[in-house]
C-alpha positions in Angstrom: -19.1 -49.9 228.3 -18.5 -48.6 224.7 -17.9 -45.0 226.0 -15.5 -46.3 228.7 -13.6 -48.4 226.1 -13.4 -45.3 223.8 -12.0 -43.1 226.6 -9.4 -45.8 227.6 -8.4 -46.2 223.9 -8.0 -42.4 223.4 -6.0 -42.1 226.6 -3.5 -44.7 225.4 -0.3 -43.3 223.9 0.3 -46.1 221.4 -1.3 -49.3 220.2 -0.2 -52.2 218.0 -2.2 -53.2 215.0 -0.7 -56.2 213.2 2.9 -55.3 212.4 2.5 -51.5 212.8 2.8 -49.3 215.9 0.5 -46.3 215.9 -0.5 -43.5 218.3 -4.2 -43.0 219.3 -4.8 -40.8 216.2 -3.6 -43.5 213.8 -0.3 -42.0 212.9 2.2 -44.8 212.3 5.1 -44.7 214.7 6.9 -47.8 213.5 6.5 -51.0 211.6 7.8 -54.5 212.2 8.9 -57.4 210.0 6.3 -60.1 209.5 7.3 -63.8 209.7 5.3 -66.6 208.2 5.8 -70.4 208.3 5.1 -71.9 204.9 6.0 -75.2 203.3 9.3 -75.1 201.5 7.8 -75.8 198.1 5.8 -72.5 198.3 9.1 -70.8 197.5 9.0 -72.3 194.0 5.7 -70.5 193.2 6.8 -67.1 194.5 7.8 -64.4 192.1 11.4 -63.2 192.4 10.3 -60.0 194.1 8.7 -62.0 196.9 11.8 -64.3 197.1 13.9 -61.1 197.6 12.1 -60.6 200.9 12.9 -64.1 202.2 15.6 -63.4 204.8 15.8 -66.6 206.7 14.9 -70.3 206.4 14.7 -73.1 208.9 15.3 -76.4 207.1 14.7 -79.8 208.7 16.4 -82.8 207.1 17.7 -86.3 207.8 21.4 -86.8 208.1 22.6 -90.4 208.4 19.3 -91.4 210.0 19.2 -88.5 212.4 16.9 -85.6 212.2 18.8 -82.4 211.8 17.9 -78.7 211.4 19.7 -75.8 209.8 18.9 -72.1 210.3 19.9 -70.2 207.2 20.3 -66.5 206.7 19.7 -66.1 203.0 22.4 -64.0 201.1 21.5 -64.8 197.5 18.5 -65.9 195.5 18.2 -67.3 192.0 15.0 -68.3 190.2 14.9 -69.8 186.7 11.5 -71.1 185.7 10.3 -73.3 188.6 13.9 -73.9 189.9 14.8 -71.8 193.0 18.2 -71.6 194.6 18.7 -69.9 198.0 22.2 -69.6 199.4 23.2 -68.7 202.9 26.3 -66.9 204.3 28.1 -70.2 204.8 27.5 -71.5 201.3 24.7 -73.9 202.1 22.2 -74.0 199.2 18.5 -75.0 199.2 17.6 -76.0 195.6 13.9 -76.5 194.7 13.0 -78.1 191.4 9.3 -77.1 191.3 7.3 -78.9 193.8 8.8 -82.3 193.3 12.4 -82.1 194.7 14.1 -80.2 197.4 17.9 -80.5 198.1 20.1 -79.1 200.8 23.6 -78.8 199.2 26.5 -78.4 201.6 29.5 -76.2 200.7 32.6 -78.0 199.4 
């Protein structure tokens, strides 16, 4: 069974390993972007370099008693101490003050 699996593996042209696409010899043919779901407050602990790789957020919140959700494509990031501000293309801002307060600020 091991020999058969090895022959089948070597006859494959490509295989996927996590976020990379490689040929049977291990040469990388392409890479993909990884996506992780994490609690919003994790962003306050991230270094600015890691925040720079945050491209999108999905934020759930309550608006006049109704559950709402906003998909945000992050355009700018600011971190000062434990305060983080992420702004999307429409001007919506997520502001985190450490792990104690999270605000969604709408554009004027």
